[in-house]
N, C-alpha and C positions, 0 to 999 in steps of 0.2 A: 643728160642721160641718166646720171646717178639719181637725180631728183625724181625722174619718172619711175625708176625702179623702186625708190623709197616709197613713193605714193602707192604704187601697185602692191607693194608688200603690206602696207597698212590696210589697204582695202581687202586683201586676201585674209589677213588676220581677223578683221571685223566679220567677214563672211563666215569664216570657220567658227568663230565664237557664237555667231548667231545660229548657225546650223547645230552646234553642240547643244545650246540651250533649247532649241526646238525639239531635238531628239529627246532630251530629258523631259520636256513637257508632255511628249507623246508616250513615254514609257509607262507600263502598268504599275499600279500602286499596290503593293503587297501589305496585307494587314496581318498582324500576329493572330494565331489561333486563339480562340476563346479559352481563357484559363478557367478550368472547372474547379469548383470548390469541394465537390463530393469525392468519393473514393474511386470512381470510374470502374465499376465492377462489370465483368464480361465473362463469356464462356470462351475458352481457348479454341482456336480454329482446328486444333488437332482432335477435338471431341468427335467421336464416331457418329456418322449420320445413319448408320444401320447397326443396331445393337442386337447381338445374339446372346440373350440371357441364358443362364444355366438352370437346368431343371433341379440341380442339387443345391441351389442357393435360393435365398428369398429377397435379395437386394442387389443393386448394381451401383457402384461408386461413380458419381458424376463430378468431374473436376470443374472448379469455378475459380476465377482469378480477379485481381484488382491492380490498379496502377498505384494509387496512393496507399502507403502502408504504415503511416505514422502512428495511427491509433487503432485500437480494437474497434470492430464495428459489427453489428448484426444486420444482415441484409434480408429483406422479405422476398419470398419466392411464391410463384403460383404455377399450377399445372393445368393444362387443358388437353382434351383428347384422351385416347387410351381406353375408352369404353368403361371407365371406372375400374380397370384392372390394376392400375398403378397409382402410387401415392408418393408424396415427398413431404419433408417437414415444412412448416410455414416460413422458416427462416434458416439461414446459415450464418455462422459467426467466424470472422477472421480475428485472430489474435494480433496484438500489436507487432508490427514488423513482418507479418505473414502475408505473402503475395498470392499464394495458391492454397486452396483447401478443397475438400470434397464433401458431398452430402449423399445420403442414401436415396435411391429410387427403389421403393419397395414393391413387392408383388408376391402372390401366392402361386407357386408353380402348378398346383393341382387345379386352381381356378383358371389360370391363363391357358393351360393345355399346350399341346404341341402345334407348331406351325400356325399359330393364331397371332399374326403380326398387326400392330396398331401404330397409327401416327400420333405422336405426342409432341407438345410444345411446353417447355419450361421457360418462364419469363422472370426477369429480375425486376424488383420494385422500381418505379419511376424515379424515386429520389436517389437511386444509386447507379443509374445507367450511365453509359458513356456513348457518345455518338461515333466513337472510333473502334468499336468492337461489337461482337455478337451478344446481344442482350436478350434475344428470344431464340432459344435453342430448339430447333425442330429436328426430329429424328424419328426413325421407325424402329420398333422394338418387338421382340417375341422370343419364344423358346423354340429353337429348331428341333425337329424330330431327330432322334439319334440315328445317324446314318454311318455305316461302316464301309470304307472303300474295299472293293474286291479286286481292284487292279484295272487293267485296260482291256475293255471288250472290243470286239470287232463289230462294227456297225455298218449296215447298208440301209440307207433311207430310200423310201419310195413315195415321198410326199411331194417334194418340190417338182418332180417330174410331171405332176398333173398340170402345172402351169408353164414350166420352162423346159427347154431342151437340154437337160443335164444328164449325165450318165449315172448309173447306180454303182458307184465305186465304193469298195470297202475301205474303211479307215478306223483308226483307233480312237476310242473315247473312254474316259474313266467311267466306271459303273459302281454304284453304291447300293447297299441293301439296308433296309430299315431293320434295326435290331429289335424293335417292338413287334413288327409284323413281317416275319420271314416270307420271302417271295414277293415283297414289294420292292421294286428296283427303281433306280433313276440314273439316267445318263447325265453327265455333267457337261454343260455347254456343247451339246452335239451339233448345234447350228451356229457356233461361234467361229473362232479362228481355225479349228480343226477341219471345218467343212471347206474343201478345196476350192469351191466355186464362189466363196465369199471374197469380197474386197473390203479394204478398210472403210468403215462407216456403214457396212451392210448389217451389222449387228450391234446391239447395246452391250458395251463392255463395262458398264458401270456396276454391274452385279453379275452373279451367276444365274444361269437359266438351266432348268432341268426338264428332261423328258421322263415323266414318271410312268412306269409300266407295272400293272398289278398282275403278277403271276402266282398269287397265293394258291389259286386253283390252277394247276398246270394245264388242264384241258379247257380252262375258261379264262384265258388271258385277255385283258382289256386295258385301254388307256382313256382316261377322261380327256376332253378337249382342253388344251392348255397352250399358252403362248410360248413361242420359241425364242423371243428376243431378236428375231431377224426380220428385216424389212428391205425388200428389193424395189421399193418405190411405189408399192400398192398398199402400204400399211402393214402393221404387225401380222406376221404369219403365225397361225395357230394350227395345231395338229391334234389328232386323237383317233379313236376307233368308233365304229358304228355302235358297238356294244356299250362302250362308255357313255356315248351321247344318249343312247336310248335309256340306259340305266339312270342317268341324271334326270330323266323325265318320268321315272317311276317304274320302269320295267325291271324285271328280275334278271339275275345272271343266268339262271336256268333257262329262261325264255330266250336269251341271247345265244346260249349254247345250242339250243334246239334249232334256232334259225340259222346257225352256221356263221354267226358274226364274230365269234371269239377266236383268239389265237391259241397256240400251243407252246408249252415249255417242256422240252424233252431233250435229254442228253446234252444239256448245257446250251441249247439253241432255242431262241424265241422266234416264232414265225406267225404270220397271219395269212388267212386266205386272201386271194386277189380281190380287190375292190371292196374290202371291208374296213379300210382306214379312211380318214377324213382330213381335209385341209381347207383352210380359208385364208384370205388376205383382207384385212380390216376395211380397206378402201376400195375393194373390188366386189362388185355385185352386192353391195350392202353387207359385206362380210359373210356372205352365204357359204355354207359348207359344201365342198365338192368331194366326190369319191377319189380316194388315193390308193396306193399300192396296186395300181392297175396292171403292173407286170408281175405282181406277187413276189417282188424282190426283197421286201423288208425283212431284215434279219438282225438279231443281236446274238452274237456268239460269246459266251462267257469266257473270262480269262482261264486259260489252261484247258479249255474244251477243244476238241478236235472236230472239225467239220467232216463227218464221215457219212457214208451212204450205206445204211443198214436195211434199206427197203427190200421188200419181197412182194412181188405181184404174181397172182395166179390167174390163168385163163384156161377155162375148159375148152378143149379142142374137139372132143367127140368120142365115139366108141371105136375100139380096135378089136378085131377078131384074129386070133392066131391060127396056126395050121391045125390045131387040135380043136378048133371051134370054141375056144374059151374067150369070154368077153372081158375087155379091159376099159377102164376110164383113162383117157389120155388128156393130160393137162400140161400147159407150158408154165414153167417156173422161171421168173426173171429176178435175179439177185442183184442188189446193189454192189458196187465194186468193193466195199469193205466187209461184206458178209463172208464169214469163214465157212459156215455150213448152214443148211436149212433142214429142218425136220418136216416131212410132208406126210399127211394122212388123209384117207378118204373116210368120211363119216356120213351117217344118215342125218337128214334134217339140216337145219341152219342155225343151231345154237352154237355160235362161234366161240363164245366165252367158255362154255363147257368143253368144247373141243380143244381149245388152247390149254385149259387146265389139265385135261387128260393126256395130251401129248407131253406136257412138261413133267407130270408125275409118273408117266410111263404106263398108265392104265389104258391108253390107246396106243396101239402099235403104229409105228411110223417108219418111214425110210429116210435116209440122209442123203442129201445132194450137196456137192461142193461147187457147182457151177450152174449157170443158167442153161435151160434146155427143157426137154419134155420128159415126163414121167408116165409110166403105165401102172395102174392100180386095178387089181382084179375085182370084177363086179358082175354077179350073175342074177341080180334081182332088180326089177323095175322099181323106180321110186325117186324121191327128191334126195339129192346128195350135195355135199360140199367137199371140195378139196381145200384143205387148210394147210398153210405152210408158215413155219415160224423161223425167223432168221436168228443167227447167233454170232456173237463175237466172243470167243473163248467159251466160258460157261454161262455167259449172260445172254438171255433172250432179248432181242432188240425190236423186232417188228413182226406183225402177223398179217398175212394176206390170204384171201380166200376167194372162191368163186362157187356160187350155188346154182344148181341146174337140175333139170329133169332127165333121168336116164332110162332108156328102154332097150332091152335086148332084142326086141322085135323091130326096132327102127331100121329103116333101109339106109340111114345115114351112117356110113362107116369111114373112119379116118384112113387116108392113104398111108400104108406102112412106110413107104419110101420117104414120105414127108415128115414122119414123126420119129423115126429111129434116130435118136441123138446119143451123145456120150452118156447122158444120165441113164437112158434105157439100156444101153449096152452094159453099163456098170451094174444095173439092177439084175440083168440076166446072169452076169458073172457071179454076183453075190447071192443069187437065188432069193433076193429080197422081194421079188415080185409076188411071193406067197403071202404078203402082208394081209392080215385079216381085216375085215370091215367091222368097226365098232358102231353101235347104234347110239345116237344122242337123242334123248327124249326132251 
């Protein structure tokens, strides 16, 4: 019995040793890395891939490093790309024992200009390269235009609604103004994390994306077509305005204003008429542009501005004859909820700008109203007239409304007094302001 156990033990030992050597035979063979004789020069991985050069300087320091530091060495360099706007020395020198140094990437700010970014590659000479680091340094460089942050604006977008069922919710976005061109604004990442309908991966967060709005002419606001950095599965989404798109094809700003394609910047608020904005998705319908702002909801409210309604609308209602057979023009005045008072006048003709100037400087008599309602203005001569109303907040005039019409004292059309006597008319009678004279506008 002992003999059998001994024999079995010997066999088990032989089997184990055989298995052990078999495993060793199958194990991978590791070879030592190649020992390089050069200095193994490389660009640190911390070097920026997007360089914002200064307009107040003429060079940028580029770090470069090496592994072997025993001796001093001069390393050759070459530059490609950059449209000839940038230059570097033909070589850079490391002193003995020096692991990291820098060299100058030179440029002329006046030649480069603002927002003119280029792709550049700087390469280390073949004799000095290492296979274990970056030896061809590729980056993007330019001088960004000087932008000043104004704070957080309130933004309502009406682009994405063209394609998707999302709401026009207001949200806060940083807004900047160009210091070289006042009135040129840009929103910072308006379609990034701040946009509540985005999910992770819906936008490119590797850089900042801007929505640039040119409001240098407050009555001729436009946006060039520009990428948003957002992609909801149909390619990069781009947005802009019809005016900006048409101007890129050679049309003028004045032509776009006349066509009604431009927006307005007034009282800290940027708006556009409905259906005058554009949106596209790169992989949808060949990236074609579609009309946006279909609800007219697009809005940028500047930091510190208050969204107030200073509107004033005028509607001519007709002629009224009192008990003494005197004729009056009756008009309805509708005031926005933030209007404190409105000055109203009846003028001959339809030169509204002259009428407004006359009301403001007092050369045209006017009445004041504090609430929406009807007004009566005496008129005993046939002709073309305009009722002009200017809204005020404190001492500041805010908006002007008017209605132009033909008036005839022989007309059989008479306004029903019961339907037109409002608080404004009662106040007029109490103040005897109904005697306001008519001023002629030529």
